[in-house]
C-alpha positions as CSV (number, residue, x, y, z in Angstrom):
1,M,92.6,99.7,78.9
2,K,90.2,97.1,78.5
3,Q,87.3,96.4,81.9
4,I,89.7,94.0,84.4
5,S,88.1,91.3,86.8
6,I,88.5,91.7,90.1
7,N,88.9,89.8,92.9
8,L,90.0,91.0,96.2
9,I,91.1,88.7,99.4
10,G,90.4,90.7,102.8
11,A,88.0,93.1,103.4
12,G,89.3,95.0,106.4
13,R,90.1,98.6,106.0
14,V,92.2,98.3,102.9
15,G,90.5,95.8,100.9
16,R,87.2,98.1,101.4
17,T,89.4,101.1,100.5
18,F,90.8,99.7,96.6
19,L,87.3,98.1,96.7
20,H,85.6,102.2,97.0
21,L,88.1,103.1,94.3
22,L,88.0,100.1,92.2
23,A,83.9,99.5,92.0
24,A,84.2,103.7,90.6
25,N,86.7,102.5,88.3
26,P,84.6,101.6,84.8
27,N,87.3,99.6,83.9
28,C,87.5,97.7,86.2
29,R,84.3,94.6,87.4
30,V,84.8,93.6,90.9
31,Q,83.8,90.6,90.8
32,D,84.2,87.9,94.2
33,I,85.1,88.9,97.6
34,L,86.4,86.6,100.6
35,S,87.5,87.3,104.4
36,G,88.4,85.0,106.9
37,N,84.6,86.4,108.5
38,Y,82.1,86.1,106.2
39,S,79.8,88.7,107.3
40,S,83.1,91.2,106.6
41,A,82.4,90.7,103.0
42,Q,78.7,90.7,103.3
43,N,79.5,94.4,104.4
44,A,81.3,95.5,102.4
45,V,79.7,94.6,99.4
46,E,76.2,96.5,101.1
47,Q,78.5,99.2,101.6
48,V,80.1,99.8,98.5
49,K,76.8,97.9,96.3
50,A,79.5,95.9,94.6
51,G,80.9,92.6,94.0
52,R,79.6,89.4,95.6
53,A,80.6,88.0,98.8
54,V,81.3,84.5,98.9
55,Q,82.2,82.0,102.2
56,Q,85.2,79.7,100.4
57,I,87.9,79.5,97.5
58,S,86.2,76.8,96.0
59,E,83.3,79.7,94.9
60,L,85.4,81.9,93.6
61,R,85.4,83.1,89.9
62,P,88.2,83.1,87.4
63,A,90.1,86.8,87.7
64,D,92.3,88.6,85.5
65,L,93.3,90.4,89.1
66,W,93.7,89.3,92.3
67,I,94.2,91.8,95.5
68,I,95.3,89.9,98.5
69,A,94.7,92.2,101.0
70,V,95.3,90.6,104.4
71,P,97.6,91.4,108.2
72,D,101.0,91.4,106.7
73,T,101.5,87.6,108.7
74,Q,98.8,86.2,107.0
75,I,99.9,86.7,103.5
76,A,102.1,83.7,102.9
77,A,99.2,81.4,104.5
78,V,96.2,82.8,102.2
79,A,98.2,82.8,99.3
80,A,99.9,78.8,100.4
81,D,95.3,78.2,100.5
82,L,94.0,79.9,97.6
83,A,97.3,77.9,95.6
84,E,96.0,74.4,96.8
85,G,92.0,75.6,96.7
86,L,91.9,76.7,93.2
87,A,94.5,74.8,91.7
88,G,93.0,72.4,88.6
89,T,90.3,75.0,88.6
90,E,89.2,77.6,85.8
91,A,90.0,80.2,88.6
92,A,93.3,79.0,88.4
93,K,94.4,80.4,85.0
94,V,96.8,82.3,85.0
95,S,96.8,85.7,86.5
96,V,98.0,88.9,88.2
97,A,98.4,88.9,92.3
98,F,99.5,91.1,94.7
99,H,99.3,92.2,98.5
100,C,99.3,95.5,99.7
101,S,102.2,94.7,102.7
102,G,104.8,97.7,102.8
103,F,107.3,94.8,104.6
104,F,107.3,91.9,103.1
105,P,108.1,91.5,98.6
106,A,105.6,89.7,96.6
107,A,107.9,86.5,96.8
108,E,105.6,86.0,100.3
109,M,103.2,84.7,97.7
110,D,105.0,82.6,96.4
111,P,103.0,79.6,96.2
112,L,100.4,81.1,93.6
113,R,103.8,80.5,91.3
114,H,102.6,77.4,91.2
115,L,99.6,78.8,89.5
116,N,101.9,80.7,86.9
117,W,100.6,83.7,88.3
118,H,102.6,87.0,88.0
119,L,103.3,88.7,91.5
120,A,103.7,91.8,92.9
121,S,103.4,94.1,96.0
122,V,101.6,97.5,96.7
123,H,102.1,100.5,99.2
124,P,100.1,102.7,99.1
125,V,102.3,105.3,101.5
126,L,98.7,106.0,103.4
127,S,96.9,105.9,106.9
128,F,94.1,103.2,106.6
129,A,92.5,104.2,109.8
130,D,89.3,104.5,108.1
131,P,88.5,103.8,104.8
132,E,86.1,106.4,104.2
133,R,88.7,108.7,104.4
134,A,91.4,107.0,102.5
135,K,89.7,106.9,99.3
136,D,89.2,110.1,99.1
137,Q,92.8,110.8,99.9
138,F,94.1,107.9,97.9
139,R,94.0,110.6,95.0
140,G,97.5,112.2,94.6
141,A,99.1,110.0,97.0
142,L,102.6,107.7,96.3
143,C,101.9,104.3,95.6
144,G,105.8,101.8,96.0
145,L,105.3,98.9,94.1
146,E,107.4,95.5,93.3
147,G,107.1,92.4,91.7
148,D,107.2,91.0,87.9
149,E,107.7,93.1,85.8
150,A,104.6,91.0,83.8
151,A,102.2,91.9,86.8
152,L,103.7,95.7,87.6
153,A,102.1,95.7,83.5
154,V,99.1,95.4,84.4
155,I,98.9,97.2,88.1
156,K,101.0,99.7,87.4
157,P,99.1,101.5,84.8
158,L,95.6,100.9,86.8
159,L,97.0,102.7,89.7
160,E,97.7,105.3,87.9
161,Q,93.8,105.5,86.6
162,L,93.8,106.4,90.2
163,A,95.5,109.2,90.3
164,V,98.2,107.8,92.4
165,E,101.7,108.6,92.1
166,C,104.1,104.5,91.4
167,F,107.5,105.0,92.2
168,A,109.4,101.1,92.4
169,I,111.3,99.5,95.4
170,R,113.7,97.1,95.4
171,S,112.7,93.8,96.6
172,E,115.6,93.5,99.1
173,G,115.1,96.7,100.5
174,K,111.5,96.3,100.9
175,S,112.2,95.7,105.5
176,L,113.9,99.4,105.9
177,Y,111.7,101.5,103.7
178,H,108.9,99.9,105.8
179,A,110.4,101.2,108.7
180,A,110.8,104.6,107.4
181,A,107.5,104.8,106.9
182,V,106.0,104.0,110.2
183,I,108.9,106.3,111.6
184,S,107.3,108.8,109.4
185,N,103.7,108.6,110.4
186,N,103.2,106.1,113.6
187,F,105.7,107.2,115.4
188,T,104.4,110.5,115.1
189,V,101.0,109.7,116.7
190,V,102.5,107.9,119.4
191,L,104.9,111.1,120.2
192,Q,101.4,113.5,120.0
193,A,100.0,111.1,122.2
194,I,102.9,111.1,124.5
195,A,103.2,115.2,124.5
196,R,99.2,114.9,125.3
197,E,99.9,113.0,128.1
198,A,102.9,115.8,129.3
199,W,100.8,118.6,128.8
200,K,98.2,117.2,130.5
201,D,100.0,116.0,133.9
202,A,101.7,119.7,133.6
203,G,98.6,121.1,133.6
204,V,97.0,122.4,130.9
205,A,93.6,122.5,129.9
206,D,92.8,119.3,127.1
207,D,91.3,121.6,124.8
208,I,94.8,124.1,125.0
209,A,96.6,120.8,124.5
210,R,95.2,119.7,121.4
211,R,95.1,123.1,119.8
212,L,99.0,123.3,120.6
213,N,99.2,119.5,118.5
214,E,97.4,120.5,115.8
215,K,99.6,124.1,115.5
216,L,102.9,122.3,116.4
217,L,101.8,119.5,113.7
218,D,101.1,121.9,111.0
219,S,103.9,124.7,111.2
220,T,106.6,121.6,111.3
221,A,105.1,119.3,108.5
222,E,105.2,123.3,106.5
223,N,108.8,123.5,107.8
224,V,109.6,120.2,106.6
225,R,108.6,120.9,103.1
226,A,109.8,123.6,102.5
227,L,113.6,123.9,104.4
228,G,114.2,120.1,104.9
229,P,113.9,117.8,108.1
230,Q,117.5,119.3,108.9
231,Q,117.1,123.2,108.2
232,A,113.6,122.5,109.5
233,L,114.9,121.3,113.2
234,T,114.9,123.0,116.0
235,G,114.8,123.4,119.7
236,P,117.4,122.9,123.3
237,A,118.8,119.8,121.6
238,A,119.6,121.5,117.7
239,R,121.0,124.7,119.4
240,G,123.2,122.5,121.7
241,D,121.7,123.9,124.6
242,E,123.0,120.4,126.7
243,Q,122.0,121.6,129.9
244,V,118.2,122.3,129.1
245,V,118.5,118.6,127.2
246,A,119.8,117.5,130.7
247,S,117.5,119.2,133.2
248,Q,114.3,118.5,130.7
249,G,115.5,115.1,130.4
250,Q,115.4,113.7,134.3
251,E,112.1,115.7,134.3
252,V,110.7,113.8,131.5
253,A,112.1,110.3,133.2
254,R,110.9,110.9,136.3
255,W,107.5,111.2,135.1
256,N,107.7,108.7,132.7
257,P,110.9,106.2,132.2
258,E,110.1,105.1,129.0
259,A,109.7,108.6,127.4
260,G,112.9,109.9,129.0
261,E,114.6,107.1,126.9
262,I,112.8,108.2,124.1
263,Y,113.5,112.2,125.3
264,S,117.7,111.6,125.5
265,I,118.0,109.5,122.0
266,L,116.0,111.6,120.2
267,S,118.0,114.8,121.5
268,K,121.1,112.9,120.6
269,L,119.8,112.1,117.4
270,A,118.5,116.0,116.9
271,R,121.6,116.9,118.2
272,T,123.4,114.6,115.5
273,I,121.5,116.2,112.2
274,K,121.7,119.4,112.9
275,T,125.3,119.1,112.5
276,N,126.2,116.6,110.2
277,G,122.6,117.3,108.0
């Protein structure tokens, strides 16, 4: 694979993770980094020792690949600004661009089609809470791809060099796909926070609550991997112990009404999954 030149738009957690990974790849040449905050781009360059921070679109050089690593709701506006700012310049030559949203399809960058660019979306199924951790966890991660065939022909081999496993996502299914990722990842964290608070108010010491979190998460993840969700599911709702579910649900609702609603809804779903799974 010949060396490809890359420009990065957005130097947040996702952008910095890609910057780390691509700077270490001899087949990549990281060029320009543009962020909403110039100091953010400078910090990324200094941290990774790759690329050049720029302050405005007019400073961006031509590149084979453009990575749009900005918050989901900014993708369309950034694409429009790039299309307008690059029009008629050397940097507008036919290229490939991808954004990193799990929710929006590649079409969110449609203004760039006026430059005859090929577009795709790339969604690494990974937590980007910390770029240092994320770059180390990237190897072996799953990565959802969607977009133009010409763009994917460039992007997929590059991602596979980073040791990720790519899979296709239907453009019309992206919203539901991403919702599933939110449920699997983010909501798991929310539930752990609720459990921690409940243990605290039940009189469990903080260090014990932390260890309970760890033990239950580890064993649950292991059981889901080995058995699948339906067989791994345990607890009063899964057993059909309606008296315990009702009494416990009332107790949770007295403690925290919103948590009580969650307990009731998830108990019903748990019973359905166990019965019909």
